[in-house]
N, C-alpha and C positions, 0 to 999 in steps of 0.2 A: 250491532244489535246486542243489547245486554241480556243477561240471564242465560239459561242453559238452552242451547239450540242444537238440533241435529239437522243436517242437510242431507237429504236422500236423493240420489240420482238414479233414475230408471227409464229405460226405453223398451216398451213392448212393441214388437214388430209384427207379430202374427195374431196370437190370442191376447187375452187381457190378464192372464194369470200373474205375470210379473208385476203389473201395476197393482192388482188386487192384493198381492202379498205385501208390497211395500206400503200400501194404504193401511193395511191392518197393523203393520209395524208402527206406522206413524200415529195411528189412533191410540195404540197401547202406550207409546211414549207421551202423548198428550195427556193421557190419563194419569201418568206419573209426574206431571208438572213440567214437561219439556215443551219448548216451542219447536215446531217441526216445519221445515220448508221442504216440500216435495217437488222436485224438478222432473217433470214427465216429458219424455221425448217421443212418445207414441201418439196415436190418434186419441182424442178425447172420447171417453166412454161414460154414458150416463148411469150405468149400473154400478160403478165403483164409488164407494162411500169414502170421501176424503174429509169429512167434517172435522174441524179442529185444526187441520193442517193448512198452511199457506201453499197454494198450488202455483208453481211456475210452469206454464205450458210453453215448452219449446216449439219452434216450427216443427210440426209433426212429420214422422216418417212411418212407412209401413213396408211390408214386402208381400209377395205373392207366393203361396206354397212354402217350400223350404228354401227358397232362393234368398238367403239372408245376406248375400253379397251385393244384391241389387236393391239399393235403398230408394224408395219411391216417395215423391211428394204427394200431397192430397189429391192432385189432379191426375195422378198415375204416371207422371213423367219421372225419369230418374233424377235424383237430387244432384244438383250441380255444386261446384265448389263454393259459390257465393251463398247458396242456401245452407250448406253445412257450416260455413264460417259464421253465418248469422246465428245459427244454433249455439255454436261454441261461445260466441261473445255474450249472448243472453245468459248462458249457463254460468260463465265466469263472473259476469256482473252481479248475478243473483248471489253467488257464493261470497263475493267480496262484501256485499251488503249485509249478508247474514252473519259473517264472521263466526262460524259455528264452533262448538266444542267437539263435535263429532261429525265426520263425513262418512256416509255409507254409499257405496256404489253397488247396485244390484247387477249380478251376473259377471260383470267385468272384474278381473281380467280373465276369468274362465271362459267367457264368451263375449259377444258383441265386439269382436275384433275389428269389424268394419267401422266402428265408431271410436277406435282407439285414440284418435287425435283429440277428440273433445274430452274424453275421460282423462287423458294425459294432461290436458290443459288445466282441469280442475284439481287434479292430484298435485301438479306442480304448484298451483296456487296454495293448496293446503300446506305443503311443506315450506312455503315461503312465509306463511302466516306466523306471527309471534303473539302469544304462544301457539305452538303447533297443535292442531286438533288431533284427536284419535281418528285413525283412518281404518275403516272396516269394509270388508267385502261381504256380500250377502248372496247366498246360493241356496237353491232348493235341494231336496233330498237326492235327486238323481239328475246328473248333468248329461248332456250329449257327449259321449266320449270323443276325445280329440282324434282327428283322422291321422295325425302325425305326432310322434313323440315330441317334435320340436315345438308344437303348440303348447304342450304341457310345460316344457322347459321355459318358454317365453312367459307363460302365466306366472310361474314360480319366480322368475326374475323380477317381474313387476311387483309381485307381492312383497318380496324382500326389499325392493327399492322404496316402496311407498306405504305399505300396510302394516297395521299392528295386529290384526286378527281377521278371522273369517267366521261369520255367523252361518252355521250349517242348519238350515231349517228342516231338519229331519231327525232321525234317531239311528245312531250307529248300530244299535242292537236290532233294528228292523232292516235297514238297508245302509250299509256303511258307504262312505264316500268312495272308498276303493273299488266298489262295485261298478262305478261308472267313470272314474278318473284315476290316472296314475298318481299315486301318493308316495311321499317320502316321510321319514320321521320328522324332518324339519317342518313340513307342511302340516302334518297331523298335530304337532304341538301347538300350532296357531289356529286350528279349527276348533270351534266351540259348538257343540250340539245345543240347539235351542229347543228341540222338540218341533213337532209340526205346527206351523203358524196358520191358525184358522180362527175366524170369528163368526162363522155362519150361525152359531148358536144364538147370536144376538137377535136374529130375526124372530119376532114373536108371532104366534098364531093369531091370525085375524078372524078366525071363525069361518073362513071360506071353504069351499069344496073343491076348488081347482086342484088337480093332482090326485085326489082321493081314489085309491084303488086303480090308478091309471098306470100305463106303461109310459114313463116320461123319457124322452129321447133328447139328448143334448150333444152338440158336437164342437163346442168351443166358439170363439168369436170370429173365426175367419172362414175363408172359402175352403179350407182343408176339411171342413165338416160336410161338404156337399155329397161325397160318396155315401156316407152314413145316412144323410138326410134322404137321398133318393132311394136307398134300400129300404128305409122306413116306410115310405109311401107304398111300396110293394108288400112289405111285411104286414102292414095294417090291413091290407086287402085280404091277405092269407089268414089272418087271425082277428076277425071282426068282432068276436064276442067280448073283446076287451076294448076299452077306450084308450086311445093313444094320444099323446101330446108331444109334438115336435117343436122344440125351441131353436130358433134360427138366430145365429149370432149377428151382432150389429155390423160386422165386417163383410157379411154376405150381400152382394149387390141386390138392389130392389127387384131387378128382372128375374134373378134366380129365386128369390123369395116368392114372387108372384107365381112363377111356374110351379113351385112346390105346392102352394096353396090350391092352385087350380087342379092339380093332379090328385089331391088327397081324397080318399074315400070318406064316407060319412063318419066312420069310427075314428078318424084322425083330425085333431085340431092342430093347425099350423100357426105359430105366432112367433114374434121376436123374443129374444132372450129377456128374462125378467129378473129384477133384483131380488125377488122372493124365491128364487130357484131353490135355496136350501129348504124352504118350507114346503115346496112342491115335492121334494124328495121324501120328506118325513111322511107325507100322506100317500106316496106312490106305492104300488104293488111291486114295481120293478123299475130300475133305472138302466137305460142303455146309453152309454157315453164313451167318449174317448177317455184316456187315462192321465189327463193333466193333473198337476199337483192339487189345485184348488178343488177340482171336481172330486177327486178321490177323498179329500178331507170332508167335503159336503156329504159324500156317501157314508163315510165313517160316522159323522155326526148323526145322520139319519138312520143308521143301522140298516141300510138298504140291501135288498138283493141287487146284484150288479152284474151286468154284461158289459165287458170292456172291449172297445175296438180302438186300440192304440194308434195314434198318428205316427206314421213311419215314412212319410214322403221324403225324398232326397237323402236317404240314409240316416234320418233322425232315429235315434235309439232310446231316447230318454223315456218315452211313454211305454215302449215295449219292455224295457227293463223293469219299470215300476209295476206294470200289469202282470208280468211273469211272477214277481215276488208275491203279489196279492193272490194270484191263482194258486201258488204253492202253499200259501197259508189257508186256503179254502175260503177266501173272502170274496172271490169273484170268478167268473168264467171269462175266457178271452177268445176273441175271433180276430185274427190278423186282418188288417184293412184290405189287403189284396185278395182275401177270400170272402169278403162280405158280399152278400146278395140278399134279396128279399126273402127267398125260401129259407136260407140258412138262418137268417135273423129271426124269422117267425118260429122256426123249430126250436132254436136256442131259448127264445123267450118263453115258449110254452113249457119247456123242460124246467127252467128255473122257477117258474111260478108254482111248480109242484113241490118245491123245496122250502124248508124253513128259512127265515132270515138268518144271516150269519152273525157271529159275534165280533164286532169291530172294536171291542174295548181295549185291545192291545195297541191301538193307534192313538197315542196321546196327542191332544190338540191344543195344549196350553203354550205353544211356542211364542205367541205374541208377548205375553207377560214375561216369559223367561228371556226373550230377546231384549226387552226393555231393561231388565236387570243387568244383562251383559253389557249393554250400551253404557249404563251407569258405571259399571265396573271399569270399562276401558276409559271412560271419561275421567274417572278418578286417577287412573294410572297416568294419563296425559297431564293432569294437573300436578301430580307429584313429580313428574319429569320436569315440568316447567319450573316448579319451585326449586328443584335440585339444580337446574341450570342457572337460575337467578342467584342462588347461593354461591355456586361455583364462580360465576362471573364477578360477583361482589368480592370474593377473596382474591381472584386474579387482579382485579383493579386495585385492591389493597396492596398487593405485592408490587404493582407498578409504582404506587405512591411511596412505598418503602424502598424502591429501587433494589428489590430483591429478585434473584433468579430462583425459580423452583425447579429442582433437578429431578429427572425421571430416568428410569431405565426399563428395558423391555426384555423379558425372558419368555421363551416359548418352549414347551416340553414335548417329548416323545418323538422327535424326528429320527427316522431310521433310513428312509429312502426318498428319492425325488417323487413328487406327486403334484397334481394340479393345486391341491390345497396349500402345499408348501410354496409353490410359485406365487399364489395369490398373496401369501404373507410376505414373501420376499419383495414382491412388487409394491405392496402397501408400505413397507418400511423404507425400501430403497428409494422410491420416488419422493419421499419426504425427508430423506437424508437422516433417517433414524438408525442408530446402531442396534443390532439384534444379537442376543445371546441365545443360541439354540442348544437346548439340553438334549443330547442324543443318548439312546439306550445302547450301551457298549456291545452287549452280546448280539444285538440285532442290527446294529449300524452297518451299512453297506458301502463298498468302495464307490458305488454309483452316487451315493449322497456326497461323499468326499469330493468327487469330481464336479458335482453339481454346484456346491457352495464355493468352490475355489475361486470362481470369477467374482464373487461378491466381497468387496473390500471391507465392509462394515459388519461382517458376520463372524462371531466368535463361537466356538464349540465348548460346551460344558459337559460334565459327566453325570448322566442321569441313572444312578444306581448301577445295577449290573444287567439284569434281564427284565426288570419291571414286573416281578412276580410277587403276588401277595402270599405271605407266609403267616399271616395273623390267624389265630383260631377263629372258628365260626362265632359270629356275634360280636367280635371286636373290630375296631377300625382297621382298615387295610394298611399294611406296611410291608416293605421288603427288608428294611433294616431296623426292625423293632426289637424290643427286649425279649421276645419269645424265641429268639434264635441264639445259637452260640456266637459269641462276639468274634472269636477268631476266624470263623467262616466268613462272617460279614466283612471283616477287615481285609481278608484276602480278596474277596470279590471287589471291594472298593479299589484296592490297589491294582488288580487286574483290569478293572474298568478304565482307570486312568491310562494304563499302558496301552490298551487296545485303541482307545480313542486317539491317543498321541500317534500311534502307528498309522492310523487311517488319515488323520487330519493335520498332522504336523504342526506347523507354526500357528494354525488357527485355534489350537486348543488352549484353554485357560484351565489351570488346576483348581477348578471350582466343583465341589460335590453337591449334586442336587438329588436328595433322596426322594424316590417315588412316594407319592401321597404326602410329601413334605414332612415325613415322620422319620426320626432316627434315634437310635439308642445312644445315650450319653457316652457309653463306653466306646462306641464307634467314633463319635465326635472327637473324643480325646486322642484317638489313634490316627485321625486323618492327616495331621501334619507329618507324621512319620511315614505315611504312604505317598507323600509328595504333594498334598493338597495345600492350597493357600487360602481357600475360602469355602464357606458353607452357605448354601442358599436354600431357605425354606419359605414359609409364608407367615405373615403378621409382623408387626413391629418388633425389631430385635430389642431385647432387654439390656444387653451389653454389646459393646462393639466387637469383642472377640469371643467366639463360641468356645474356644480353647486357646492356649498360648500359641501364637503364630497363625491362628485360623480366624480370618476376618468373617464376620457375619454379614451377609449381603442378601437381604430378604426381598421378597415381593409382597404386595399389599392389596392389589385390586385384581380380582378374577371375575370376568364377566359371565361365566358359565354357571347355570343353575344345576349343579351336580345333584343335589338331593331331589330335585324334581325330575330327574331323568335326562337332563341336558337342555340345550337351548339357552337363550339369553335370560339372565337373571333380571329381576325387577329393576328397570332403569332408574326410577326415583331413588331406590335404595343404593344403587351403585354410585350415582352422582352425589348422594349425601355422604357416602363413605369417602369418596375422593375429596369432597370439600372438607371433611374432618381431617384427613391427612394433610391437606394444604394448610388448614388452620393451625395444626400442631407444628408444622414447619415454620410458619410465620411467628408463632409464639416462642419457639426456640431460637437460639442464636444461629446465624448463618453457618451451615456446615455441621451443626451439632447432630443432626439426624441423618440417617442413610437416605439416599435418593429414593423417591417413591417408585416402587417396582410394579410394573404392569405384567401380569401373568396370563399367558394364553396357551391354547392347545389347538394348533391349526387343524389337526386331523378330525376334530369333532365340531369345528365351526359350521354354522349355517349362515345364510345371507343376513339374517337379523343381527347376529353377533358382529359380523363384518361391518354392517352399516353403522352400528353403535360405535365400534372402534374408530371407523373413519370420521364420523361426526365429532367424537370426543377428542381424538388426537388433533384434528384440524382446529378445533376450538382452542385447545391448549397452545398450539403453535402460533395461531393468529393473535393470541393475547400478548405476545412479545416477552413474556416472563418465564415461559416453560423452556427448559433445555434438556434434551435427551442425551445422556452420556452413555458410554460403553462400559461393560464390565471390565474390560481391559484397562480403561482409564482409571477406574476406581481402584484396581489393584496397584497401578502405578502411583496413584495418589496416596494409597496406604503406605507404600514403600517410602515415599517422600516424607510423610508424617513421621514414620518410624525413625528415619535418619535425622530429622529435625529434633525429635525427642532425645535421641542419643547425644546430639551436640549440646542440647540444653543440660 
């Protein structure tokens, strides 16, 4: 399918809030010129507006209460493998037909773990698509906290494997994600606040009187609303001077609906949920409801007095957390579901009706348009990434045609002791047969690190300053060996650093000096050969082959970390374009004229997105057949050979 397409996958199992939120996102994208395919895996609901979007209705599923592990077919029987397989096939076929620029999965991988196989199927399809679409998660403001930390770890692993970002349909200044979900700096870097996603304001007043000065009671779309509904029948009897209106969700069986209507006193109207619910709230004297995401935003839009009875069945905490925050802000009163009864409901309603309406203006509700802008931004990044890969592939093909080998080397900084992060790096390079140069901090390097790397044959140790301490004055760029210190002290530290690293690592040590922050005073550079060093390694293309007489310049050139942005992966398109430029320079120069292209990493601050980028990039280079990773040791030996040849000439 041509043009800009977003493919949204959502399955609502209990209420309709998940579908309503994604329909609002879809309509906002359509308004911005996107084609939207909305794949819905829950039961169809006539109250949800999906105009402008192409709906793909999967064989529907639902659950009863909070039993999200038991997936039910429309007839109430548990879904079998054949039914689930049919859902997955329809979903994958629809994705293949759409060929979207953006894929959005609602709630997964933070939830919907019982449907992991179908989400995984479409995610794998997305990563196989060329060019690869931007992949985004979509979550509401408050999640149901994981019962085990392993579930949060599993979600993060899936995010780093497949996703580019997460749309957080809330406001971190109101309720941060950390209030309901274990967060890490790596995760937070990928989470983008959209604001609250709501479009209830689009419902125009039709001049009717339904809801005016009423107590409007709503409980969501499922049978979870029945305790509140039954208590409402009693409360309306206790407080008959007000007209009550009970809205019963489409997921409540007809028998239960009929029983509620039959038991209702004259002051209570019982009817099915209506698409003009936001309009009823604007007219109402009081709203009594659960604390679902969409309901709360409807309350905010209406400026309603609100009594919240949060759904908490089966250990669910999402609504309880949200309701507690609203009560803390003075926007609502809360009665726990387990404490609800007709008498208490009537008393709380009477008390609230005596109070002025609260000020909901602090809950911004423009998240749909902001979400659409973020989708556009991520799509642009995906396009830049695709263009960068095309340019890179073209240059690698050019190298094959020229029968040229492009040489690379890999330097990693700050190693001081064994760690899981170091093991991931050693595994990454080792299984690909890539030599690795580890720049270790002499004062902090441990005997445990020496013993750990001893078993790795393609690991060389370099000298990373002395203690990696910043001595630059405030406001200047960080440096340990900068011009602001006495040169004799720095020269002594460099010499001591080499000696200590040699004592720890023996024959694995190369006399290569790596100044922290890649900055070094020229006076120190000139003294390094006298300290026993053979090479200097910093960052950027070297201007001359030798930094000082007898001191080879052996630089790095590509660093995937966005240091100025606080860490995480730098812009992929910019990184790929930088690498393509380096290769282009190599091909324009004569073979061997330029130093090998140096990859610079820092294993201790990597996250899963950095590691994924490195894996994909390095595998692409190796698969090209023209990339060759060489060791720092080989480059020193090569320099020796060049020197001997020059002497003979």
